C-alpha positions in Angstrom: 58.7 -71.1 -7.1 56.2 -73.1 -4.8 55.9 -69.5 -2.7 54.8 -67.9 -6.2 52.3 -70.5 -6.6 50.7 -69.7 -3.0 50.7 -66.1 -3.7 49.1 -66.5 -7.3 46.0 -68.4 -5.5 46.0 -66.3 -2.6 42.8 -64.1 -3.6 40.7 -67.4 -4.2 42.2 -68.8 -1.0 41.0 -65.5 0.9 37.7 -65.8 -1.2 37.0 -69.4 0.0 37.8 -68.9 3.7 35.5 -65.8 3.8 32.9 -67.9 2.1 33.3 -70.9 4.5 33.2 -68.3 7.6 30.0 -66.9 6.1 28.6 -70.2 5.7 29.3 -71.2 9.3 27.6 -67.8 10.4 24.5 -68.7 8.4 24.4 -72.4 9.8 24.8 -70.7 13.1 22.1 -68.3 12.7 19.7 -70.5 11.0 20.3 -73.1 14.0 19.9 -70.4 16.7 17.9 -67.9 15.2 18.6 -64.2 14.5 18.0 -61.6 16.6 18.1 -57.7 16.3 18.9 -56.1 19.4 15.4 -54.3 20.6 14.7 -50.6 20.8 14.5 -49.7 24.5 11.0 -48.5 25.6 12.7 -46.2 28.0 16.6 -45.8 28.3 18.8 -44.5 31.3 19.3 -41.0 30.4 23.0 -39.2 31.3 22.8 -38.2 35.0 23.5 -34.4 34.0 19.9 -34.2 32.1 18.6 -33.9 35.6 18.9 -31.2 38.4 19.5 -31.8 41.5 16.9 -32.2 44.0 15.1 -29.1 44.7 15.7 -27.3 48.0 13.6 -28.4 51.0 10.3 -26.4 51.0 8.0 -25.8 53.8 6.5 -29.1 55.0 2.9 -29.7 54.7 2.8 -32.6 57.1 3.6 -32.9 60.9 4.5 -36.4 62.2 4.1 -36.6 66.1 6.4 -39.7 67.5 7.9 -40.2 70.6 11.6 -41.6 71.1 10.8 -43.4 74.1 8.4 -45.6 72.7 9.5 -48.6 70.5 6.4 -48.8 68.4 6.9 -45.4 67.8 10.8 -45.3 67.1 9.8 -48.1 64.5 7.2 -45.9 62.9 9.2 -42.9 62.6 11.9 -45.2 60.9 8.8 -46.8 58.3 7.7 -43.1 57.6 10.8 -41.6 56.8 11.5 -44.4 54.0 7.8 -44.0 53.0 7.5 -40.5 52.6 11.0 -40.2 50.9 9.7 -42.7 48.0 6.2 -40.6 48.1 8.3 -37.2 47.8 6.2 -36.3 51.1 7.7 -33.1 52.9 7.3 -33.8 57.0 8.5 -32.5 60.2 9.1 -35.1 62.5 8.7 -33.9 66.0 9.7 -35.9 69.1 7.1 -35.1 71.7 9.5 -36.5 74.7 11.8 -33.8 73.8 10.3 -30.8 71.9 7.2 -28.9 72.3 4.3 -29.8 69.8 4.4 -27.0 67.2 1.1 -25.3 66.0 -1.2 -27.4 64.1 -2.3 -24.5 61.5 0.9 -24.8 59.6 0.1 -28.2 58.4 -2.4 -29.5 56.2 -1.8 -33.2 57.2 -0.9 -34.6 60.5 0.6 -38.4 61.5 0.2 -39.4 65.1 2.8 -42.3 65.7 2.5 -42.1 69.4 1.1 -45.2 71.7 0.4 -42.9 74.8 -1.4 -39.7 73.4 -1.1 -38.1 77.1 2.1 -37.1 76.5 0.4 -34.4 74.3 -1.5 -32.7 76.9 -4.2 -30.4 75.7 -2.9 -30.3 72.5 -4.5 -33.7 72.1 -8.0 -32.2 72.4 -6.5 -29.0 69.8 -6.0 -31.7 67.4 -9.2 -32.7 66.5 -10.4 -29.2 66.8 -7.9 -28.6 64.0 -9.2 -31.5 61.8 -12.9 -30.0 62.1 -11.4 -27.3 60.7 -10.6 -29.0 57.2 -7.4 -30.6 58.4 -6.6 -34.2 57.5 -5.5 -36.2 60.5 -4.1 -40.3 60.2 -3.2 -42.3 63.0 -0.6 -44.4 62.1 -0.7 -47.4 64.6 -3.3 -48.3 67.3 -2.6 -46.2 70.6 -3.2 -47.2 74.2 -6.1 -47.2 75.6 -5.5 -44.3 77.9 -7.8 -41.9 79.1 -7.0 -39.3 76.3 -7.5 -41.6 73.6 -10.8 -43.2 75.3 -12.0 -39.4 75.8 -11.3 -38.5 72.0 -12.0 -42.0 70.5 -15.6 -41.6 69.5 -14.8 -38.4 67.2 -12.6 -40.9 65.4 -15.5 -43.2 64.7 -14.8 -45.7 67.7 -17.7 -47.0 69.0 -16.5 -49.2 72.0 -13.0 -50.5 72.7 -11.3 -53.2 75.0 -8.4 -53.4 76.8 -7.0 -56.1 75.2 -5.0 -56.3 71.6 -6.1 -58.6 69.3 -4.1 -61.0 66.9 -4.9 -60.5 62.8 -3.9 -63.6 60.9 -3.9 -61.5 58.0 -5.9 -58.8 56.4 -8.4 -58.4 53.6 -10.2 -55.5 52.0 -13.7 -54.3 51.8 -13.4 -51.7 49.4 -11.0 -51.5 46.2 -8.8 -49.1 47.7 -5.5 -51.2 46.7 -5.1 -52.7 43.2 -5.3 -56.3 43.6 -6.4 -56.3 47.1 -10.3 -56.8 47.0 -11.2 -60.2 47.0 -8.2 -62.2 48.3 -6.8 -62.9 52.0 -3.4 -61.8 52.7 -2.3 -63.9 55.3 0.9 -62.5 57.9 3.4 -65.4 58.6 4.2 -64.4 61.8 0.9 -62.7 63.6 1.1 -60.9 66.8 -1.5 -58.8 68.9 -1.1 -55.5 67.3 -4.8 -54.3 66.8 -7.3 -52.9 69.3 -10.5 -55.1 69.9 -13.2 -52.1 69.1 -16.3 -51.5 67.1 -17.0 -48.5 64.9 -19.9 -46.3 64.4 -22.1 -46.6 61.2 -20.6 -43.5 59.4 -17.0 -44.9 59.2 -15.6 -46.5 55.6 -14.1 -49.5 56.6 -11.0 -50.3 54.1 -9.6 -53.1 55.3 -10.7 -55.7 58.2 -9.0 -58.9 59.5 -8.9 -62.0 57.5 -11.0 -64.0 59.8 -14.7 -64.4 60.7 -14.8 -61.4 63.0 -13.4 -59.1 60.6 -11.9 -56.5 63.1 -11.7 -53.3 61.4 -8.1 -52.5 60.9 -8.3 -49.3 58.1 -10.9 -46.8 58.4 -11.7 -43.2 57.5 -14.0 -41.0 58.9 -15.2 -37.3 57.9 -15.1 -35.1 61.1 -16.5 -31.5 60.4 -14.5 -30.1 57.4 -11.5 -32.3 57.7 -10.9 -36.4 57.8 -9.7 -39.0 60.3 -8.0 -42.2 58.6 -7.0 -44.6 61.1 -4.4 -47.5 60.8 -5.8 -50.3 63.8 -2.9 -52.6 62.3 0.3 -52.1 64.1 2.6 -54.3 61.6 5.1 -52.1 60.2 7.9 -52.9 57.9 9.0 -52.4 54.5 6.8 -55.1 53.2 3.6 -53.0 54.2 4.7 -49.4 53.3 1.7 -49.3 50.2 -0.6 -50.0 53.0 0.4 -46.9 54.7 0.9 -44.8 51.6 -2.6 -45.8 50.4 -3.8 -44.8 53.8 -2.3 -41.6 53.9 -3.5 -40.7 50.5 -6.9 -40.9 51.6 -6.1 -37.5 53.7 -7.5 -34.1 51.7 -9.4 -33.5 48.6 -6.4 -35.3 46.7 -2.9 -36.4 46.5 -0.3 -37.1 44.1 3.0 -39.0 44.3 5.5 -40.0 41.3 5.7 -43.6 40.4 7.7 -46.2 38.2 5.2 -47.5 35.7 7.2 -51.2 35.1 6.9 -54.9 35.4 10.1 -56.7 35.1 11.1 -60.3 35.3 14.7 -61.4 35.7 16.2 -65.0 34.9 19.5 -65.0 37.2 22.1 -67.7 36.5 20.5 -67.7 32.9 22.3 -68.5 30.3 24.9 -70.7 32.8 26.3 -73.9 32.4 23.9 -76.5 32.8 23.9 -79.2 35.4 25.1 -82.6 33.9 23.0 -85.7 34.9 19.7 -86.3 36.5 17.7 -84.8 39.6 15.2 -86.7 41.9 11.9 -84.7 40.8 12.8 -84.2 37.3 13.5 -87.7 36.6 10.4 -88.7 38.9 8.1 -86.3 36.7 9.8 -86.5 33.3 12.1 -89.4 32.9 14.9 -87.3 31.3 18.5 -85.4 32.3 18.2 -81.9 33.8 20.1 -80.7 30.2 17.1 -82.0 28.3 14.5 -80.7 31.0 15.6 -77.0 30.7 15.6 -77.2 26.8 12.5 -78.9 26.3 10.3 -78.3 29.2 11.2 -75.3 31.1 12.4 -73.0 28.7 9.3 -73.5 26.4 6.8 -73.4 29.6 8.5 -69.7 30.4 8.4 -68.7 26.7 4.5 -69.6 26.7 4.1 -67.5 29.8 6.1 -64.9 28.6 3.7 -64.8 25.3 0.5 -65.2 27.3 1.4 -61.7 29.6 3.9 -59.8 27.2 6.8 -60.5 29.6 10.1 -60.0 28.0 12.8 -61.7 30.2 16.0 -60.3 31.4 18.7 -63.1 31.4 21.9 -62.5 33.7 24.8 -64.5 32.4 27.0 -66.9 34.6 30.0 -68.0 32.3 31.4 -70.6 34.7 30.9 -72.1 38.2 34.3 -72.8 39.2 35.9 -71.6 42.3 38.4 -69.5 40.6 39.5 -66.1 42.3 42.5 -65.2 40.7 43.4 -63.7 37.2 43.4 -64.8 34.3 40.4 -66.2 34.1 39.9 -68.9 31.3 37.0 -68.6 28.8 34.3 -71.3 28.8 34.4 -73.1 25.5 31.0 -75.0 25.8 29.1 -72.0 24.6 26.3 -74.1 22.5 23.6 -73.9 25.2 24.5 -70.0 25.9 24.2 -69.4 22.1 20.8 -71.4 22.0 19.5 -69.7 25.3 20.1 -66.1 25.0 20.0 -65.8 21.2 16.3 -67.1 22.0 15.8 -64.8 24.8 17.0 -61.6 22.7 14.5 -62.8 19.7 11.7 -62.6 21.9 12.8 -59.2 23.1 14.7 -59.7 26.3 17.8 -58.5 27.8 21.3 -59.9 28.4 23.0 -58.8 31.5 25.6 -59.5 33.9 25.8 -62.0 37.2 29.4 -62.8 37.3 32.3 -64.8 35.9 31.4 -67.5 38.4 29.0 -67.4 41.3 30.9 -65.9 44.0 29.9 -62.5 45.2 32.5 -59.8 45.0 33.6 -59.7 48.7 37.2 -59.5 49.8 38.2 -60.9 53.3 36.8 -58.6 56.3 33.5 -57.7 54.3 30.9 -59.5 56.5 32.0 -58.2 59.8 30.2 -55.2 60.3 27.1 -57.3 60.1 27.8 -59.7 62.8 27.1 -59.2 66.4 29.9 -58.7 69.2 32.9 -57.9 66.6 36.4 -58.0 68.0 39.1 -56.7 65.7 40.4 -59.5 64.1 37.8 -62.1 64.7 34.2 -62.3 63.5 31.6 -64.8 62.8 31.3 -65.2 58.8 27.5 -65.0 57.8 28.0 -66.4 54.3 29.4 -69.3 52.8 31.5 -68.4 49.8 35.3 -67.6 49.3 36.8 -64.2 49.2 38.4 -62.6 46.5 41.9 -61.6 46.8 42.1 -58.3 45.4 40.1 -55.7 43.6 42.1 -56.7 40.4 41.2 -59.9 40.5 37.3 -59.0 41.0 37.8 -56.5 37.8 39.3 -58.8 35.7 36.1 -61.5 36.3 34.0 -59.1 35.2 36.0 -57.9 32.4 36.1 -61.5 31.0 32.3 -61.8 31.6 31.6 -59.1 29.4 34.0 -60.2 26.8 32.1 -63.2 26.8 29.0 -61.9 26.3 29.8 -59.7 23.8 31.5 -62.4 21.9 28.1 -64.8 22.1 25.8 -61.8 21.4 27.1 -59.4 18.8 25.7 -55.8 18.8 24.2 -56.4 22.7 25.8 -54.4 25.4 25.1 -55.7 28.9 24.0 -52.8 30.8 22.2 -54.5 34.1 24.2 -56.3 36.8 22.8 -58.5 39.3 25.3 -59.6 42.4 25.7 -63.3 42.8 23.6 -64.4 45.8 22.4 -60.6 45.9 25.6 -60.2 48.0 28.1 -56.9 46.9 30.5 -55.1 48.8 31.4 -51.5 48.8 34.8 -52.1 47.2 33.0 -53.8 44.5 30.0 -51.2 44.3 32.5 -48.7 43.8 34.8 -50.9 41.3 31.6 -51.4 39.1 30.8 -47.8 38.9 34.4 -46.6 38.2 35.6 -49.0 36.0 32.7 -50.3 33.9 30.7 -47.2 32.6 28.5 -49.6 30.5 26.9 -50.6 33.7 23.7 -48.5 33.9 21.9 -50.3 36.9 22.3 -52.9 39.6 19.7 -54.9 40.4 19.7 -56.8 43.9 16.8 -56.8 46.7 14.2 -54.8 48.5 13.8 -56.4 51.5 16.7 -56.6 54.1 18.4 -60.0 54.7 21.8 -60.8 56.6 24.5 -59.5 54.4 22.8 -58.7 51.3 22.9 -55.8 49.2 19.6 -53.9 49.6 18.3 -51.3 47.7 15.9 -48.4 47.6 14.5 -47.6 44.2 16.9 -44.5 43.2 19.6 -43.2 41.3 23.1 -43.2 43.1 25.3 -40.3 43.0 27.7 -42.4 40.9 25.1 -42.6 38.2 24.2 -46.0 38.6 20.4 -46.8 39.0 19.4 -49.0 42.0 16.8 -51.2 40.7 16.0 -53.6 44.0 13.9 -57.3 43.1 11.0 -57.5 45.4 9.9 -61.4 45.3 11.6 -64.5 43.7 10.9 -68.2 42.8 7.7 -69.7 41.4 6.1 -70.8 44.8 5.1 -66.8 46.2 4.3 -67.1 49.7 2.3 -64.9 51.8 5.5 -62.7 52.8 6.1 -61.9 49.1 2.1 -61.4 48.3 2.1 -58.7 50.8 5.2 -57.3 49.5 4.1 -57.4 45.6 0.7 -56.2 46.9 2.5 -52.9 48.5 4.8 -52.2 45.9 2.2 -52.5 43.2 0.2 -49.6 45.1 3.0 -47.7 46.0 5.5 -47.6 43.2 3.5 -49.4 40.5 6.1 -51.8 40.1 6.5 -55.6 39.9 10.5 -56.8 40.1 10.4 -60.7 40.4 13.4 -62.9 39.8 13.7 -67.0 39.5 16.7 -69.3 39.0 16.7 -72.5 36.6 17.6 -74.4 39.6 14.7 -73.5 41.5 13.0 -76.7 40.0 16.2 -78.8 41.8 15.8 -77.3 45.2 13.1 -78.5 47.9 13.4 -75.5 49.9 12.1 -73.7 46.4 9.1 -75.8 45.6 11.2 -78.8 43.6 9.4 -81.3 45.6 5.8 -80.2 44.4 7.0 -80.9 41.1 7.6 -78.3 37.7 3.9 -78.6 37.0 2.7 -77.3 40.4 5.8 -74.6 40.5 4.8 -73.4 37.0 1.0 -73.2 38.2 1.9 -71.0 40.7 4.0 -68.6 38.7 1.2 -68.4 36.2 -1.4 -67.8 39.4 1.1 -65.1 40.6 1.3 -63.5 37.1 -2.7 -63.7 36.5 -3.0 -61.7 39.8 -0.6 -59.1 38.7 -1.9 -58.2 35.3 -5.5 -58.8 36.6 -4.8 -56.0 38.9 -2.7 -53.9 36.7 -3.6 -54.7 33.3 -1.9 -51.5 31.8 1.4 -51.6 33.9 4.4 -51.7 31.3 6.3 -54.7 30.5 9.9 -53.8 31.2 13.3 -55.5 30.7 16.2 -54.7 33.6 17.7 -51.7 31.9 14.5 -50.3 31.1 13.4 -50.7 34.5 16.7 -48.8 35.3 15.4 -45.9 33.1 12.0 -45.9 34.7 13.4 -45.4 37.8 16.0 -43.0 37.4 13.1 -40.4 35.8 10.8 -41.5 38.8 13.6 -40.6 41.3 14.3 -37.2 40.1 10.6 -36.3 39.5 9.3 -34.0 41.9 5.1 -33.3 41.8 3.7 -30.3 43.6 -0.1 -29.8 43.4 -2.5 -26.9 43.8 -6.3 -27.7 44.3 -8.7 -25.1 42.9 -12.3 -25.0 43.2 -12.5 -26.3 39.4 -9.2 -28.2 39.1 -6.0 -30.1 40.3 -3.2 -28.3 39.1 0.4 -30.6 38.7 3.6 -28.9 38.7 6.5 -31.2 37.8 10.1 -30.6 38.2 12.7 -32.7 36.5 10.4 -33.9 33.9 11.9 -35.1 30.9 10.3 -37.2 28.0 7.7 -39.2 30.1 6.9 -39.1 33.8 3.9 -41.2 35.5 2.0 -40.2 38.7 -0.7 -41.9 41.2 -3.4 -39.3 42.2 -5.9 -40.4 44.7 -8.9 -38.1 44.3 -11.2 -38.0 47.2 -14.5 -36.8 46.1 -15.3 -34.9 42.7 -13.8 -37.1 40.4 -13.2 -36.3 36.9 -16.3 -37.0 34.6 -14.5 -37.9 31.4 -11.2 -39.1 31.4 -10.3 -38.0 27.6 -11.4 -34.5 28.2 -11.0 -33.5 32.1 -7.2 -33.5 31.6 -4.4 -31.4 29.9 -0.7 -31.8 29.7 -1.2 -35.9 30.0 -3.5 -38.7 30.0 -5.9 -40.3 32.7 -6.7 -43.9 33.5 -8.8 -45.0 36.4 -7.5 -47.6 38.8 -10.1 -48.0 41.1 -11.1 -46.6 44.3 -10.5 -43.0 43.4 -7.0 -43.8 42.2 -6.1 -42.5 38.9 -2.5 -43.1 36.8 -1.5 -39.7 35.2 0.9 -40.0 32.2 2.4 -36.7 31.8 3.3 -35.4 28.6 4.3 -31.7 30.0 5.6 -30.2 33.2 2.1 -29.0 34.1 -0.8 -31.0 34.1 -4.3 -29.9 34.8 -7.1 -32.2 35.9 -10.8 -31.0 35.8 -13.1 -31.8 38.9 -16.4 -33.1 38.7 -19.6 -31.6 40.2 -19.5 -31.3 44.1 
């Protein structure tokens, strides 16, 4: 009888339960705010949409190096990285082992040799070739040898000393590079790397030392029908690629290369469990707990910056800060702050990505031995302070729990970007992510090499995952990061920055100065970035991956006629962005002098092409 009464009222019970659940959902939605998954500005395409890179054609550039010289070896490595990103086909000839080929087979030649006497008579022939219309670049200052001194006047050098000069930094005298003019860029560890010299008045000096002397560091000079570009800088490395790329683009009547066109700001460890208690500097400045500071001060300030500059943050979730490394992994039940911060981020058009179940990098024992020195089998010096995972299965289970956690908190959102904790990722884990988690479209680690960090280039890997390195970090953008940001803005047309909520707790990241100062420094960087490149696209993490994918597969060939510059694009999909430096005879009407795309002047003869077809034609101005 009792069961019959229950059965009789079962429909009413179900309706009431559904009403309660709906009420709870509405209350939660009202409290946290609602969001709709944003339509992506640019998405990652299936890898099969792209053809394999075209077969290598004949190289237009000859690079002369000497494997017996340390500087030349460094330059060789630098150029291989730079030219692979600019899609420059080059022949590298080691003059200590190989005969110098005929110059007539090339349009551009780069000399990266300290002692030019090794070229013999070919050194004199080189300048004859330039006179005939070639483009010649000196990659780093050579020694003051007899050959150089005999030829230097044709390179614009009026006088030169025997000693090298230590430049504290560099400044631009022209608008060759976006964001360069009017600002000194300081070198953190300068050394004597530039020749002491003076130039003739017919040189166009683009870059000088950042001091009262203003020693010429980069100039160009016409020689007959050709051009010489001289880098009297001598400091090399990944952070300086954009400087050398800009110098190379001065050779010839025009030079075009694919770019990314994207600016992304990542928030690592966000959302994540909020530290309890107080912090010395937050208590000093605000008199509140860490949790209240994040909610009422830090996060509103970041949203204000986002509104000011059009930024859409990408938050990388940490579920728990436990040291657990064995499955099963317990779900974090304290989700109120996760929901609040994550929902607000999504409402503002941002993205939720994956950082880790906890903050332990996905590495098993033995991972870091190959990074140490003097390795003996069975023993090695550990280079990071984390515990190891026991198995690939445990690492997989931790990511599975993290994905379950984010999908429960943010319905309708698929996390497609993974950021390795502390930017450390083993090859085993890298393979696991590709094989077991097809929803992961991008890995965003770092661009500059560290000790054991997962270092990346902007590229699409063979397994389909797009590599989208972050370039700079934190609120206090130091001098090295300023140079890296300048370089990459002008090389890839990209900005990629990350920070952590707990930066405000760490003295090494600027906490002692206080959040007001840190926020001011971050605002200063953003003001520089968007002042230099106001039209750069603000992208989320996975949108950045889509942009990088299109950049990576795109190839550009150019033909210069009397009246036009013709760009042929291979692997063109739905969009493509290209930088082109036009050295003389620039377009006169940006709207009318292009077909197959749009043209935007960036300054210094540099233009951004947004291609809408696989063939772009730019009309040249009057001679």
